[in-house]
N, C-alpha and C positions, 0 to 999 in steps of 0.2 A: 775157210773153216765152216763146215756144216754142222750144226748141233742145235738140239731143241731147247735146252735150258742151260744157262751158265749160272753158276753159284758163286756167291762172295767167297773169296778164299780158294777157289778152284785153281789148281796148278797143272799145267801141261807143258809139253815140250813143243817148241816152235822152231821151225827150220829156217825161216827167212831172217835176214839181218834187221828188217824194219818190223818193230813190234806192232801188233794190231792195235788200232785205236781203242782206247779204254782199258788195256791191259799194262801191266808193270813188269819190268824185267827183275827176275829174282836174283839180284846182285848185291843184296845187303843195304840197298839204298833206304834213306829215311824219308817217311811221308808224313805230312802234317795230319795230326789226329783229327782236327776240325773238318778237313776235307775228305777224310776216308774213315769216318766213324764206324761204319759197319765192319769193315776189315780190321780196324783196331779192337773192336768189340770181340771179334773171334780170336785174333792172334795175341792181343795184349802186348806184353813186353818180352816175350819169349825170345825174340831176336835182337833185342836192344831197344832202348827208348830214352828219351829225356823228357823234360816237362811238356813239350809241345809236339813232338814227333816220335814215331815208332819205325822200327826196321822191318823190312820184309826179309824173308830167308835169303841167305847167300848161297846159291847153288852154282856160282861160277866154276866152270871146269867139270862139272859133274854130269852134264848131259853128253851124249854120244857126239862125236865130232860133227861140226856143222849145225848143231841144235843148241837151243837155249831154253831154260825154264822160265816161264812167265806165270803170272798170278792175276787173277781177276779181282779188282777191288769193288766191283759192281756186280749185280745180279740178284738172284734169289737167295734169300738169308737161309742157311741150311736148316734151322728149326722151323721155318715157315713152309718147307716143302712136304711136310707130312699130310 
């Protein structure tokens, strides 16, 4: 994966079964708000949440065969890129 900048909330397709370190599979899983504050700040409760966790999008079965969607919880905050 060669890329100059990675943004918080950036979503891309990934072909390998092993998700790259630092990325999260877009499968509707819940992440702790305290551990992923920047991503929660961007996504809020759009895909589900409870008092301490929020959900990432669930794109299971949406990518072409052999691929998965993954999201970056780390990187440049989009508003800071200006």
